[in-house]
Rosetta silent file (secondary structure, phi, psi, omega in degrees, C-alpha in Angstrom):
SEQUENCE: XXXXXXXXXXXXXXXXXXXXXXXXXXXXXXXXXXXXXXXXXXXXXXXXXXXXXXXXXXXXXXXXXXXXXXXXXXXXXXXXXXXXXXXXXXXXXXXXXXXXXXXXXXXXXXXXXXXXXXXXXXXXXXXXXXXXXXXXXXXXXXXXXX
SCORE:     score description
SCORE:     0.000 S_00000001
   1 L     0.000  153.499 -178.592  106.900  107.125  100.465 S_00000001
   2 L   -60.216  162.199  172.886  103.546  106.626   98.753 S_00000001
   3 E   -90.209  160.439  178.169  100.587  105.047  100.452 S_00000001
   4 H   -59.854  -35.808 -179.730   99.289  101.637   99.417 S_00000001
   5 H   -53.433  -40.310 -178.447   96.103  103.377   98.217 S_00000001
   6 H   -63.361  -26.387 -178.962   98.126  105.131   95.483 S_00000001
   7 H   -89.498  -51.008 -170.342   99.185  101.676   94.096 S_00000001
   8 H   -96.833   -4.432 -174.525   96.084   99.518   94.438 S_00000001
   9 L   -37.477  -68.365 -174.656   93.463  102.289   94.310 S_00000001
  10 L  -107.566    7.437 -177.153   91.730  101.731   90.979 S_00000001
  11 L   -77.003  140.809  178.789   93.490   98.549   89.929 S_00000001
  12 L   -72.736  136.986  176.555   91.359   95.467   89.325 S_00000001
  13 L  -103.451  118.507  178.936   91.908   92.674   91.833 S_00000001
  14 L   -86.122  128.474 -179.054   91.690   89.243   90.260 S_00000001
  15 E  -131.660  165.736  172.402   90.318   86.604   92.610 S_00000001
  16 E  -133.230  165.460  174.972   89.178   83.006   92.540 S_00000001
  17 L   -91.832  166.244 -177.744   86.827   80.876   94.622 S_00000001
  18 L   -64.770  -23.312 -179.387   87.961   78.008   96.870 S_00000001
  19 L   -86.659   -6.776  178.989   86.674   75.364   94.472 S_00000001
  20 L   -59.989  134.317  177.965   88.730   76.661   91.550 S_00000001
  21 E   -73.136  153.912 -176.715   91.231   74.005   90.456 S_00000001
  22 H   -61.348  -35.569  179.849   94.904   74.826   90.781 S_00000001
  23 H   -62.114  -42.576  177.979   95.451   74.503   87.032 S_00000001
  24 H   -65.016  -40.705  176.792   92.871   77.205   86.339 S_00000001
  25 H   -61.675  -42.854  178.090   94.395   79.416   88.999 S_00000001
  26 H   -65.199  -40.536  178.291   97.851   78.955   87.445 S_00000001
  27 H   -64.293  -38.702  179.472   96.521   79.730   83.970 S_00000001
  28 H   -67.151  -41.458  175.582   94.807   82.874   85.255 S_00000001
  29 H   -62.995  -42.792  179.794   98.030   84.053   86.937 S_00000001
  30 H   -63.397  -44.859 -177.047   99.982   83.366   83.733 S_00000001
  31 H   -65.825  -37.567 -177.158   97.448   85.155   81.537 S_00000001
  32 H   -93.761   -2.828 -179.666   97.297   88.237   83.820 S_00000001
  33 L    57.293   50.120  177.413  101.049   88.171   84.560 S_00000001
  34 L  -125.904  158.883 -174.018  100.473   88.086   88.317 S_00000001
  35 L  -107.856   -1.281 -178.738  102.034   85.946   90.985 S_00000001
  36 E  -158.376  153.392  179.151   99.183   85.471   93.471 S_00000001
  37 E  -130.541  125.414  168.421   95.397   85.307   93.743 S_00000001
  38 E   -67.544  146.419  179.265   93.264   86.148   96.743 S_00000001
  39 E  -111.252  120.519  178.916   90.657   83.443   97.330 S_00000001
  40 E  -106.043  133.841  171.874   87.154   84.675   98.135 S_00000001
  41 E  -110.155   95.211 -169.105   84.458   82.490   99.609 S_00000001
  42 L    69.742 -122.049  177.357   81.458   84.685   98.800 S_00000001
  43 L   -97.927   -3.495 -177.164   82.548   88.069  100.188 S_00000001
  44 E   -88.898  131.134  175.862   84.891   86.538  102.795 S_00000001
  45 E   -76.141  116.317 -175.053   88.595   86.480  102.178 S_00000001
  46 E   -97.467  -28.689 -175.200   89.516   82.809  102.683 S_00000001
  47 E   173.667 -167.031  176.163   93.168   82.741  101.690 S_00000001
  48 E  -142.275  144.875  174.213   95.783   83.320   98.990 S_00000001
  49 E  -123.078  135.817 -178.272   97.422   81.088   96.431 S_00000001
  50 E  -121.384  170.174  176.404  100.773   81.999   94.948 S_00000001
  51 H   -60.922  -40.320  177.628  103.006   80.597   92.225 S_00000001
  52 H   -61.689  -38.633  178.150  105.228   79.194   94.992 S_00000001
  53 H   -61.029  -43.919 -177.858  102.232   77.448   96.580 S_00000001
  54 H   -65.846  -40.527  178.255  101.435   75.744   93.294 S_00000001
  55 H   -67.046  -49.702 -173.878  105.056   74.621   92.840 S_00000001
  56 H   -75.466  -41.319 -172.225  105.636   73.484   96.423 S_00000001
  57 H   -96.272  -14.081 -179.945  102.250   72.141   97.363 S_00000001
  58 H  -120.024  -61.366 -178.088  101.038   70.686   94.083 S_00000001
  59 H   -62.539  -52.859  179.684  103.817   70.059   91.571 S_00000001
  60 L   -64.779  -27.610  178.630  106.412   68.968   94.172 S_00000001
  61 L   -89.419    3.370  179.501  103.812   66.916   96.038 S_00000001
  62 L    57.769   38.743  173.976  102.827   65.224   92.736 S_00000001
  63 L   -89.776  155.972  178.213   99.194   66.289   92.983 S_00000001
  64 L   -90.060  115.476 -176.693   97.079   66.741   89.884 S_00000001
  65 L   -66.301  -19.948  179.629   96.444   70.459   89.418 S_00000001
  66 L   -72.919  -22.783 -178.380   93.386   69.748   87.306 S_00000001
  67 L  -119.559   -0.468  179.975   91.538   68.209   90.225 S_00000001
  68 L   -92.157  112.713  177.545   93.144   69.900   93.207 S_00000001
  69 E   -71.460  145.651 -178.682   91.065   72.807   94.472 S_00000001
  70 H   -59.119  -26.714  179.679   92.970   75.872   95.605 S_00000001
  71 H   -60.926  -23.592 -178.350   91.254   75.536   98.993 S_00000001
  72 H   -83.139  -16.028 -175.302   93.386   72.445   99.694 S_00000001
  73 L  -130.486    2.298 -179.876   96.678   74.239   99.127 S_00000001
  74 L   -72.260  157.467  172.356   96.066   77.918   99.846 S_00000001
  75 E   -86.194  131.945 -179.762   97.678   79.858  102.628 S_00000001
  76 L  -109.912  -15.757  173.626   95.129   80.857  105.257 S_00000001
  77 L   -89.386   99.383 -168.100   97.343   82.689  107.694 S_00000001
  78 L   -96.296  139.084  171.179   97.375   85.952  105.843 S_00000001
  79 L   -93.695  119.547 -175.128   99.783   88.822  106.078 S_00000001
  80 E  -124.404  164.368  175.951   97.721   91.954  105.408 S_00000001
  81 E  -131.860  151.379  172.037   98.109   95.709  105.074 S_00000001
  82 E   -87.706  145.697 -176.514   95.607   98.492  105.527 S_00000001
  83 L   -59.565  -22.455 -178.963   95.037  100.605  102.403 S_00000001
  84 L   -89.954   -4.557 -177.872   96.199  103.720  104.251 S_00000001
  85 L   -72.276  159.031  178.262   99.604  102.341  105.281 S_00000001
  86 E   -80.131  152.799  177.005  102.801  103.530  103.671 S_00000001
  87 H   -60.748  -34.979 -179.052  104.653  101.439  101.114 S_00000001
  88 H   -60.960  -44.404  178.533  107.707  101.575  103.371 S_00000001
  89 H   -62.996  -41.053  179.205  105.832   99.870  106.214 S_00000001
  90 H   -65.474  -41.365  178.142  104.526   97.222  103.855 S_00000001
  91 H   -61.294  -44.175  179.347  107.944   96.537  102.382 S_00000001
  92 H   -62.432  -44.106  179.937  109.411   96.081  105.866 S_00000001
  93 H   -61.441  -42.190  177.511  106.516   93.701  106.788 S_00000001
  94 H   -66.240  -40.770  176.681  107.078   91.632  103.620 S_00000001
  95 H   -62.912  -42.109  179.792  110.816   91.455  104.230 S_00000001
  96 H   -65.188  -35.885 -177.340  110.332   90.276  107.779 S_00000001
  97 H   -89.673   -9.257 -178.196  107.834   87.576  106.745 S_00000001
  98 L    59.775   45.188  177.600  109.816   86.552  103.610 S_00000001
  99 L  -123.492  160.561 -177.811  106.778   86.921  101.341 S_00000001
 100 L  -111.931   -2.052  179.461  106.328   88.582   97.960 S_00000001
 101 E  -138.460  144.415 -178.395  102.634   89.447   98.142 S_00000001
 102 E  -132.340  127.514  174.286  100.524   91.298  100.708 S_00000001
 103 E   -73.254  134.462 -179.997   96.747   91.373  100.864 S_00000001
 104 E  -110.350  127.975 -179.213   95.424   94.936  101.188 S_00000001
 105 E  -113.962  146.429  172.740   92.250   95.570  103.208 S_00000001
 106 E  -125.354  106.083 -176.164   90.032   98.621  103.395 S_00000001
 107 L    58.045   41.606  174.956   87.862   98.545  106.514 S_00000001
 108 L    85.155   -6.099 -178.763   88.279   94.779  106.714 S_00000001
 109 E  -107.999  149.104  178.929   87.350   94.127  103.060 S_00000001
 110 E   -59.483  125.314  176.947   89.631   93.092  100.228 S_00000001
 111 E  -113.017  -20.377 -178.102   90.934   96.186   98.448 S_00000001
 112 E   163.671 -170.958  175.797   93.754   94.655   96.438 S_00000001
 113 E  -137.239  141.278 -175.422   97.018   92.878   96.497 S_00000001
 114 E  -115.621  133.051  177.523  100.479   94.375   96.671 S_00000001
 115 E  -109.590  161.057  176.834  103.574   92.688   95.257 S_00000001
 116 H   -60.491  -32.836  177.119  107.221   93.235   96.050 S_00000001
 117 H   -62.778  -42.373  176.868  107.562   94.377   92.402 S_00000001
 118 H   -56.343  -46.629 -178.397  105.006   97.152   93.036 S_00000001
 119 H   -68.187  -34.903  178.277  107.001   98.367   95.986 S_00000001
 120 H   -69.230  -35.130  176.911  110.324   98.207   94.189 S_00000001
 121 H   -63.772  -43.471  176.460  108.867  100.280   91.355 S_00000001
 122 H   -60.298  -45.919  179.232  107.731  102.958   93.809 S_00000001
 123 H   -61.305  -43.800  178.732  111.133  102.937   95.453 S_00000001
 124 H   -64.091  -44.896  175.684  112.914  103.258   92.108 S_00000001
 125 H   -54.894  -45.885 -178.541  110.647  106.150   91.039 S_00000001
 126 H   -68.629  -38.219  177.993  111.345  108.038   94.234 S_00000001
 127 H   -67.288  -40.237  178.212  115.097  107.465   93.980 S_00000001
 128 H   -62.360  -43.875  179.010  115.121  108.567   90.320 S_00000001
 129 H   -64.543  -39.490  178.265  113.300  111.776   91.246 S_00000001
 130 H   -63.659  -41.230  177.662  115.704  112.421   94.134 S_00000001
 131 H   -62.023  -43.755  178.688  118.691  111.931   91.828 S_00000001
 132 H   -60.747  -45.143  178.405  117.172  114.297   89.272 S_00000001
 133 H   -64.822  -41.445  178.436  116.636  116.950   91.952 S_00000001
 134 H   -66.627  -40.749  177.666  120.136  116.533   93.327 S_00000001
 135 H   -64.617  -40.819  177.360  121.681  116.751   89.831 S_00000001
 136 H   -63.261  -42.940  179.418  119.658  119.923   89.152 S_00000001
 137 H   -62.015  -45.672 -176.737  120.788  121.424   92.444 S_00000001
 138 H   -66.114  -39.779 -178.332  124.422  120.582   91.849 S_00000001
 139 H   -89.129   -6.708  178.429  124.469  121.916   88.320 S_00000001
 140 L    76.528   14.028  179.807  122.276  124.918   89.084 S_00000001
 141 L   -95.680  135.667  176.247  119.689  123.929   86.437 S_00000001
 142 L   -58.969  137.376 -179.589  116.064  124.070   87.472 S_00000001
 143 L   -67.963  145.419  176.998  114.611  120.623   88.094 S_00000001
 144 L   -65.518  142.759  179.215  112.069  119.359   85.633 S_00000001
 145 L   -83.471  146.418 -178.953  108.502  119.779   86.902 S_00000001
 146 L  -111.207    0.000    0.000  106.380  116.657   87.420 S_00000001
């Protein structure tokens, strides 16, 4: 299976600061079609806020997202991956912890964020390629080159 580096390598990582209000964080996630934002305090990774955090900790708690800073509702116990790890290891880690996003670090610094959707896309691509190779083998037709 691919390494995490192959997924998050050159992709932009959208972040917010701890004072960002939850409404702005939600709008940013909606505009970028992402489900989580790492929170940076300067260069230090302070936490993560997800769509679920906003629903459970703000909407369900009847807090005003316009005045609630993400620092008050973010998760600070972070599940992380190293950029050199395999997608398979990360998927297992996410399944065990019942989370949909994983912070990716490169030598202790934020390198990106990995979603369960990213990992499922890699898995689907690999399975599609394997099926294609097996079909070519069974029918005796050379497999398409990639």
